[in-house]
C-alpha positions as a Markdown table, in Angstrom:
| # | Residue | x | y | z |
|---|---|---|---|---|
| 1 | Met | -23.2 | 49.9 | -7.7 |
| 2 | Thr | -22.7 | 47.2 | -10.3 |
| 3 | Met | -20.6 | 44.4 | -9.1 |
| 4 | Asn | -17.9 | 42.7 | -11.1 |
| 5 | Thr | -17.7 | 38.9 | -11.4 |
| 6 | Pro | -14.4 | 37.4 | -10.2 |
| 7 | His | -13.3 | 36.8 | -13.7 |
| 8 | Glu | -14.0 | 40.3 | -14.7 |
| 9 | Leu | -12.0 | 41.6 | -11.7 |
| 10 | Ala | -9.2 | 39.2 | -12.5 |
| 11 | Ser | -9.1 | 40.4 | -16.0 |
| 12 | Glu | -8.5 | 44.0 | -14.9 |
| 13 | Val | -5.1 | 42.8 | -13.5 |
| 14 | Ser | -4.1 | 40.4 | -16.3 |
| 15 | Ser | -1.3 | 42.6 | -17.4 |
| 16 | Leu | -0.3 | 43.8 | -14.0 |
| 17 | Phe | -0.3 | 40.3 | -12.6 |
| 18 | Ser | 0.8 | 38.2 | -15.5 |
| 19 | Leu | 3.3 | 35.4 | -15.6 |
| 20 | Pro | 6.5 | 36.3 | -17.2 |
| 21 | Asp | 7.1 | 35.3 | -20.8 |
| 22 | Leu | 9.9 | 33.0 | -19.8 |
| 23 | Val | 7.6 | 31.1 | -17.4 |
| 24 | Ile | 4.8 | 30.8 | -20.0 |
| 25 | Arg | 7.4 | 29.4 | -22.5 |
| 26 | Ala | 8.6 | 27.0 | -19.7 |
| 27 | Cys | 5.0 | 25.7 | -19.1 |
| 28 | Thr | 4.4 | 25.5 | -22.8 |
| 29 | Val | 7.5 | 23.2 | -23.2 |
| 30 | Met | 6.4 | 21.1 | -20.3 |
| 31 | Lys | 2.9 | 20.6 | -21.8 |
| 32 | Ser | 4.4 | 19.4 | -25.1 |
| 33 | Pro | 4.4 | 15.6 | -25.4 |
| 34 | Thr | 7.5 | 15.8 | -27.6 |
| 35 | Ala | 9.5 | 18.2 | -25.6 |
| 36 | Ser | 12.6 | 16.7 | -23.8 |
| 37 | Ala | 14.1 | 17.6 | -20.4 |
| 38 | Gln | 16.8 | 19.4 | -22.1 |
| 39 | Asp | 14.2 | 21.7 | -23.9 |
| 40 | Leu | 12.9 | 22.7 | -20.4 |
| 41 | Ile | 16.3 | 23.2 | -19.0 |
| 42 | Glu | 17.3 | 25.5 | -21.9 |
| 43 | Val | 14.4 | 27.8 | -21.1 |
| 44 | Ile | 14.9 | 27.9 | -17.4 |
| 45 | Glu | 18.6 | 28.7 | -17.8 |
| 46 | Leu | 17.7 | 32.0 | -19.6 |
| 47 | Asp | 17.0 | 33.4 | -16.3 |
| 48 | Ala | 19.9 | 33.2 | -13.7 |
| 49 | Asn | 17.7 | 34.2 | -10.7 |
| 50 | Leu | 15.0 | 31.7 | -11.7 |
| 51 | Thr | 17.7 | 29.0 | -12.1 |
| 52 | Ala | 19.2 | 29.7 | -8.7 |
| 53 | Thr | 15.9 | 29.7 | -6.8 |
| 54 | Val | 14.7 | 26.4 | -8.5 |
| 55 | Leu | 18.0 | 24.8 | -7.5 |
| 56 | Arg | 17.7 | 26.0 | -4.0 |
| 57 | Leu | 14.2 | 24.6 | -3.9 |
| 58 | Ala | 15.4 | 21.3 | -5.3 |
| 59 | Asn | 18.0 | 21.1 | -2.5 |
| 60 | Ser | 15.6 | 21.9 | 0.3 |
| 61 | Ala | 14.6 | 19.5 | 2.9 |
| 62 | Leu | 11.0 | 19.5 | 1.6 |
| 63 | Tyr | 12.2 | 17.8 | -1.5 |
| 64 | Gly | 14.5 | 15.5 | 0.4 |
| 65 | Ser | 17.1 | 15.0 | -2.3 |
| 66 | Arg | 20.1 | 12.7 | -1.7 |
| 67 | Gly | 23.2 | 14.7 | -2.2 |
| 68 | Lys | 23.9 | 18.1 | -3.6 |
| 69 | Val | 21.7 | 19.1 | -6.6 |
| 70 | Glu | 24.1 | 21.4 | -8.6 |
| 71 | Thr | 22.5 | 21.3 | -12.0 |
| 72 | Leu | 19.1 | 21.7 | -13.5 |
| 73 | Thr | 19.6 | 18.4 | -15.3 |
| 74 | Arg | 20.0 | 16.6 | -12.0 |
| 75 | Ala | 17.0 | 18.6 | -10.6 |
| 76 | Val | 14.7 | 17.6 | -13.4 |
| 77 | Ala | 15.9 | 14.0 | -13.3 |
| 78 | Leu | 15.3 | 13.9 | -9.5 |
| 79 | Ile | 11.9 | 15.6 | -9.1 |
| 80 | Gly | 10.3 | 15.3 | -12.5 |
| 81 | His | 8.6 | 17.6 | -15.1 |
| 82 | Asn | 5.5 | 18.3 | -13.0 |
| 83 | Ala | 7.5 | 19.2 | -9.9 |
| 84 | Met | 9.7 | 21.4 | -12.0 |
| 85 | Arg | 6.7 | 23.2 | -13.5 |
| 86 | Asp | 5.3 | 23.9 | -10.0 |
| 87 | Leu | 8.8 | 25.2 | -8.7 |
| 88 | Val | 9.1 | 27.5 | -11.7 |
| 89 | Leu | 5.4 | 28.7 | -11.2 |
| 90 | Ala | 6.0 | 29.1 | -7.4 |
| 91 | Thr | 9.1 | 31.2 | -8.0 |
| 92 | Ala | 7.3 | 33.4 | -10.6 |
| 93 | Ala | 4.1 | 33.9 | -8.5 |
| 94 | Val | 6.2 | 35.4 | -5.7 |
| 95 | Asn | 8.0 | 37.7 | -7.9 |
| 96 | Thr | 4.7 | 38.8 | -9.7 |
| 97 | Phe | 3.3 | 40.1 | -6.5 |
| 98 | Arg | 6.3 | 41.7 | -5.0 |
| 99 | Asp | 5.3 | 45.4 | -5.2 |
| 100 | Ile | 1.9 | 45.3 | -3.4 |
| 101 | Pro | 1.4 | 48.5 | -1.4 |
| 102 | Ala | 1.8 | 48.0 | 2.3 |
| 103 | Glu | -1.3 | 49.8 | 3.3 |
| 104 | Phe | -3.4 | 46.6 | 3.8 |
| 105 | Val | -0.9 | 43.9 | 4.3 |
| 106 | Asp | 2.7 | 43.2 | 5.4 |
| 107 | Met | 4.0 | 41.2 | 2.5 |
| 108 | Asn | 6.7 | 39.5 | 4.4 |
| 109 | Thr | 3.9 | 38.3 | 6.7 |
| 110 | Phe | 1.6 | 37.4 | 3.7 |
| 111 | Trp | 4.3 | 35.3 | 2.1 |
| 112 | Asp | 5.3 | 33.7 | 5.4 |
| 113 | Asn | 1.7 | 32.4 | 5.7 |
| 114 | Ser | 1.5 | 31.5 | 2.2 |
| 115 | Ala | 4.7 | 29.4 | 2.2 |
| 116 | Thr | 3.6 | 27.7 | 5.4 |
| 117 | Ser | 0.4 | 26.8 | 3.7 |
| 118 | Ala | 2.4 | 25.5 | 0.8 |
| 119 | Val | 4.6 | 23.4 | 3.0 |
| 120 | Leu | 1.8 | 21.9 | 4.9 |
| 121 | Ala | -0.1 | 21.0 | 1.8 |
| 122 | Arg | 2.9 | 19.2 | 0.4 |
| 123 | Leu | 3.5 | 17.4 | 3.7 |
| 124 | Ile | 0.0 | 16.3 | 4.1 |
| 125 | Ala | -0.1 | 15.0 | 0.6 |
| 126 | Asp | 3.2 | 13.2 | 1.1 |
| 127 | Arg | 1.8 | 11.6 | 4.2 |
| 128 | Leu | -1.2 | 10.4 | 2.3 |
| 129 | Arg | 0.9 | 9.3 | -0.7 |
| 130 | Met | -1.1 | 11.4 | -3.0 |
| 131 | Arg | 0.0 | 11.9 | -6.6 |
| 132 | Asp | 1.2 | 15.3 | -7.7 |
| 133 | Ala | 2.0 | 16.5 | -4.1 |
| 134 | Glu | 4.0 | 19.4 | -5.7 |
| 135 | Ser | 0.9 | 20.7 | -7.2 |
| 136 | Leu | -0.7 | 21.1 | -3.9 |
| 137 | Phe | 2.4 | 22.8 | -2.8 |
| 138 | Leu | 1.7 | 25.5 | -5.4 |
| 139 | Ala | -2.0 | 25.6 | -4.6 |
| 140 | Gly | -1.2 | 26.2 | -1.0 |
| 141 | Leu | 1.3 | 29.0 | -1.9 |
| 142 | Leu | -1.5 | 30.8 | -4.0 |
| 143 | Leu | -4.4 | 30.5 | -1.5 |
| 144 | Gly | -4.3 | 34.3 | -0.8 |
| 145 | Val | -3.6 | 35.8 | -4.1 |
| 146 | Gly | -7.3 | 36.9 | -4.4 |
| 147 | Arg | -6.8 | 39.3 | -1.6 |
| 148 | Leu | -3.9 | 40.8 | -3.3 |
| 149 | Val | -6.1 | 41.5 | -6.3 |
| 150 | Phe | -8.7 | 43.3 | -3.9 |
| 151 | Tyr | -6.0 | 45.3 | -2.4 |
| 152 | Val | -4.7 | 46.7 | -5.7 |
| 153 | Arg | -7.9 | 47.1 | -7.7 |
| 154 | Arg | -10.5 | 47.9 | -5.1 |
| 155 | Pro | -8.8 | 49.4 | -2.1 |
| 156 | Ala | -11.7 | 51.6 | -0.9 |
| 157 | Gln | -14.1 | 48.7 | -1.0 |
| 158 | Tyr | -11.7 | 46.4 | 0.7 |
| 159 | Arg | -11.5 | 48.9 | 3.6 |
| 160 | Glu | -15.1 | 48.6 | 3.9 |
| 161 | Ala | -15.0 | 44.8 | 4.0 |
| 162 | Leu | -12.4 | 45.1 | 6.7 |
| 163 | Gln | -14.5 | 47.5 | 8.8 |
| 164 | Gln | -17.6 | 45.3 | 8.3 |
| 165 | Ala | -15.8 | 42.2 | 9.4 |
| 166 | Gln | -14.6 | 44.0 | 12.6 |
| 167 | Gln | -17.7 | 45.8 | 13.5 |
| 168 | Asn | -20.2 | 43.0 | 12.8 |
| 169 | Glu | -17.8 | 40.2 | 14.2 |
| 170 | Ile | -18.0 | 38.2 | 10.9 |
| 171 | Ser | -15.3 | 36.5 | 9.0 |
| 172 | Leu | -13.4 | 38.5 | 6.4 |
| 173 | Ala | -14.8 | 36.2 | 3.7 |
| 174 | Asp | -18.3 | 36.8 | 4.8 |
| 175 | Ala | -17.6 | 40.6 | 4.6 |
| 176 | Glu | -16.0 | 40.2 | 1.1 |
| 177 | His | -19.3 | 38.6 | 0.0 |
| 178 | Arg | -21.3 | 41.4 | 1.3 |
| 179 | Val | -19.2 | 44.0 | -0.3 |
| 180 | Phe | -18.2 | 42.4 | -3.6 |
| 181 | Gly | -20.5 | 39.5 | -4.0 |
| 182 | Phe | -17.7 | 36.9 | -3.9 |
| 183 | Ser | -14.7 | 36.1 | -1.8 |
| 184 | His | -11.0 | 36.3 | -2.2 |
| 185 | Ala | -11.0 | 32.4 | -2.9 |
| 186 | Glu | -13.2 | 32.8 | -5.9 |
| 187 | Leu | -11.1 | 35.7 | -7.1 |
| 188 | Gly | -7.9 | 33.9 | -6.7 |
| 189 | Ala | -9.1 | 30.9 | -8.6 |
| 190 | Ala | -10.3 | 33.3 | -11.5 |
| 191 | Leu | -6.9 | 34.8 | -11.6 |
| 192 | Leu | -5.2 | 31.3 | -11.7 |
| 193 | Glu | -7.5 | 30.3 | -14.5 |
| 194 | Ser | -6.5 | 33.3 | -16.5 |
| 195 | Trp | -3.0 | 32.0 | -16.2 |
| 196 | Gly | -4.1 | 28.7 | -17.8 |
| 197 | Leu | -3.5 | 26.5 | -14.7 |
| 198 | Pro | -5.5 | 23.3 | -14.4 |
| 199 | Glu | -8.6 | 22.5 | -12.3 |
| 200 | Lys | -6.6 | 20.3 | -10.0 |
| 201 | Leu | -5.0 | 23.7 | -8.8 |
| 202 | Thr | -7.8 | 26.2 | -9.3 |
| 203 | Leu | -10.6 | 24.0 | -7.6 |
| 204 | Pro | -8.7 | 23.8 | -4.2 |
| 205 | Val | -8.1 | 27.6 | -4.2 |
| 206 | Arg | -11.8 | 28.3 | -5.2 |
| 207 | His | -13.2 | 26.0 | -2.5 |
| 208 | Gln | -10.6 | 26.5 | 0.3 |
| 209 | Leu | -13.3 | 28.0 | 2.6 |
| 210 | Asp | -15.9 | 25.4 | 1.9 |
| 211 | Pro | -14.4 | 22.1 | 0.9 |
| 212 | Ala | -17.7 | 20.2 | 0.8 |
| 213 | Ala | -18.9 | 22.4 | -2.1 |
| 214 | Thr | -16.3 | 21.2 | -4.6 |
| 215 | Pro | -17.6 | 19.2 | -7.6 |
| 216 | Asp | -14.3 | 17.4 | -8.1 |
| 217 | Phe | -10.9 | 16.7 | -6.6 |
| 218 | Ala | -12.5 | 16.4 | -3.1 |
| 219 | Lys | -9.2 | 15.1 | -1.4 |
| 220 | Glu | -7.1 | 17.8 | -3.0 |
| 221 | Val | -9.5 | 20.5 | -1.8 |
| 222 | Ala | -9.5 | 18.9 | 1.7 |
| 223 | Val | -5.8 | 19.0 | 1.8 |
| 224 | Ile | -5.6 | 22.7 | 0.9 |
| 225 | His | -8.6 | 23.6 | 3.4 |
| 226 | Leu | -6.5 | 21.9 | 6.2 |
| 227 | Ala | -3.2 | 23.5 | 5.1 |
| 228 | Gly | -4.7 | 27.0 | 5.1 |
| 229 | Asp | -6.3 | 26.3 | 8.5 |
| 230 | Leu | -3.2 | 24.9 | 10.0 |
| 231 | Ala | -1.1 | 27.7 | 8.6 |
| 232 | Ala | -3.3 | 30.4 | 10.3 |
| 233 | Asn | -2.5 | 28.6 | 13.5 |
| 234 | Leu | 1.2 | 28.1 | 12.9 |
| 235 | Ala | 2.6 | 30.9 | 10.8 |
| 236 | Pro | 2.5 | 33.6 | 13.5 |
| 237 | Cys | 4.8 | 31.5 | 15.6 |
| 238 | Leu | 7.5 | 30.6 | 13.1 |
| 239 | Lys | 9.8 | 33.5 | 13.9 |
| 240 | Thr | 9.1 | 33.8 | 17.6 |
| 241 | Glu | 9.7 | 31.7 | 20.7 |
| 242 | Tyr | 6.1 | 31.2 | 21.3 |
| 243 | Glu | 4.6 | 27.7 | 20.7 |
| 244 | Pro | 1.6 | 27.5 | 18.5 |
| 245 | Glu | -1.8 | 27.1 | 20.3 |
| 246 | Thr | -3.4 | 23.7 | 20.2 |
| 247 | Tyr | -5.1 | 23.4 | 16.8 |
| 248 | Arg | -8.8 | 23.1 | 17.2 |
| 249 | Pro | -10.6 | 22.2 | 13.9 |
| 250 | Asp | -14.0 | 23.6 | 13.1 |
| 251 | Ser | -16.6 | 21.4 | 11.6 |
| 252 | Arg | -15.3 | 21.9 | 8.1 |
| 253 | Ala | -11.8 | 21.1 | 9.0 |
| 254 | Thr | -13.1 | 18.1 | 11.0 |
| 255 | Asn | -14.8 | 16.8 | 7.9 |
| 256 | Ser | -11.7 | 17.3 | 5.8 |
| 257 | Met | -9.8 | 15.3 | 8.4 |
| 258 | Gln | -12.3 | 12.5 | 8.2 |
| 259 | Leu | -12.3 | 12.4 | 4.4 |
| 260 | Leu | -8.4 | 12.2 | 4.4 |
| 261 | Gly | -8.2 | 9.8 | 7.4 |
| 262 | Leu | -6.1 | 12.1 | 9.4 |
| 263 | Thr | -6.1 | 12.2 | 13.2 |
| 264 | Pro | -5.1 | 15.2 | 15.4 |
| 265 | Ala | -1.9 | 13.3 | 16.4 |
| 266 | Thr | -0.8 | 13.1 | 12.7 |
| 267 | Leu | -1.7 | 16.7 | 12.1 |
| 268 | Lys | 0.5 | 17.7 | 15.1 |
| 269 | Glu | 3.4 | 15.6 | 13.7 |
| 270 | Ile | 3.0 | 17.3 | 10.3 |
| 271 | Ser | 2.8 | 20.8 | 11.9 |
| 272 | Leu | 6.0 | 20.2 | 13.9 |
| 273 | Glu | 7.7 | 19.1 | 10.6 |
| 274 | Ala | 6.4 | 22.1 | 8.8 |
| 275 | Gln | 7.8 | 24.6 | 11.4 |
| 276 | Val | 11.3 | 23.6 | 10.2 |
| 277 | Ala | 10.7 | 23.3 | 6.5 |
| 278 | Ser | 8.6 | 26.6 | 6.3 |
| 279 | Leu | 11.5 | 28.6 | 7.5 |
| 280 | Glu | 13.7 | 27.2 | 4.8 |
| 281 | Ile | 11.2 | 27.7 | 2.0 |
| 282 | Ile | 10.3 | 31.2 | 3.2 |
| 283 | Glu | 14.0 | 32.2 | 3.0 |
| 284 | Ile | 14.2 | 30.7 | -0.6 |
| 285 | Leu | 11.0 | 32.2 | -2.1 |
| 286 | His | 11.0 | 35.5 | -0.2 |
| 287 | Pro | 14.6 | 36.2 | 0.8 |
| 288 | Cys | 14.0 | 39.8 | 2.0 |
| 289 | Thr | 11.9 | 38.6 | 4.9 |
| 290 | Ser | 13.6 | 38.5 | 8.3 |
| 291 | Val | 14.0 | 34.9 | 9.6 |
| 292 | Thr | 15.2 | 34.1 | 13.1 |
| 293 | Tyr | 16.5 | 30.7 | 13.8 |
């Protein structure tokens, strides 16, 4: 069997999983050095649902605004162009993947985990006072999109990967490599590249499983690696009364912590903050999910 490359497989879904024209227009406006905030606002206002979601995100505790943000003009003024771009993209990404078949994955659970990764990435970046923390929110949200592409385009082969992981007691990423020749991380990065997203976003997704392999943006990749690792520990407990188990970083996560100068105590504080913020972001981005407070 001839194996596809990640980019070849991503290209198969370029029409199925493509950003809406309005989002592309918004991103084009935001890239233009001559565009004004009003130009951006006029594009976003063309979609009432997008406008409402962006305003809800701007009012969330994660963005910590002072007072009610009732207009896009105030939202852009408070959080800036880059943050607005990432909020628009985050909203579009969730909508783009809404209709994935439920055979492989419970999409509510998938987006719960994705939103938790996004919140953790943002909170870690904020704690470290990193620039463009909002971009890391988006990268965290999109960590798992490669698996969604596998589900849709290669369902039979992905069943084989799932079986191999279980039978051979190996990680799912290792099983993906055996079956496809690459992991969901590489495939997800290829899809984001097809959307025209910058390396600062695509590299953390590509190297989420092995942060030491990244050629650039080492700190950003380390943040995303930790966010994904912590989310796997935290997300299953968000809607239950169970406390998450004590986080035990493996050697890669430990290296990421050392690179970023984070202690276990700091990560515990961030995780506690994320438990509250994640519920709010899940409800905003994926309102059909069932949230219990």
